[in-house]
N, C-alpha and C positions, 0 to 999 in steps of 0.2 A: 415526504418521499423516502422510500426504504434505502438504507445504506447498502453498498455493494463491496465485494471482495476485490483484491488485486487481480485475481484471475478474470473476473468479469470486466474490470476496467481494461485489462489487457486484450480481451476479446474485442472490445470496441476500438482499440488502438492498433491491433495487429501485433501485439506483444505477448510474451508469456508473463506469468506472475512474478518471476524473478526479475525480469526486465522492468516491470512496473515498480517493484520495490526499490530497485536501484534508482529509478527516476524520482520516486518519492523521497529517497535519501538525498539526492542532489538538490532538491528544492527545500530541504529541511523539515519535511513532515515526519520522517522516521530516521533513526540512526542504528547502526549495527550494534547489537548487544555483545557482551563479552561471552555469551553462551552460543552453542551450536546445537543442532539437532543430532539425533543418533546417526544420521547419514552424513553428517558434516556440513550441512547447509547452515547458512547464517540465520540467526534469529534477530528480531528487530525490536526496538523500543520506540514508542511514539514520543514525539517532542511536544513542547508546549504549543508550537505553531500547528503541528499535526492534530492536536486535540480540538482545534477549532473546526476541523473538517472530518474527523473520524474518531473511532473508539475501538477498544478491544472487542472482538467478537465473542459472544457468550453462547454461540450455537454449539451443541455437543459434537457436531461433525466438522467443525471449522476451527482453524487456529489462525492467529494473526489478527489483523485489524480489518474493519469495515469502514467504508468511506462514503461521504456524501457524493451523489452523482456529479456535482459540479467539479469534482476533482478531474474528471475526464477533460472538461474544457480548460482547466488550469494547465494540465499536462500538454494538451494540444497547443496552447498558446506559448508556453515556455519552451517547448521542444520543437515548435514549428511542424506539427504533425497534421 
């Protein structure tokens, strides 16, 4: 099954991509990087745990990570959504 972005996960959960990334950080899948974007938004590093469920996106119009669809169920369970 194809991996999906934080934006698409958020669409399923009624959250935006930033909120999804904060949730992923709380469960240890990603952590804030020491770097920020030009607009001041945080960037993220994937953790060893996160690598079991996702990877860096290599799509030319995407940045960040893409995730296995089961991450939606994990987030629903952990955050009672």
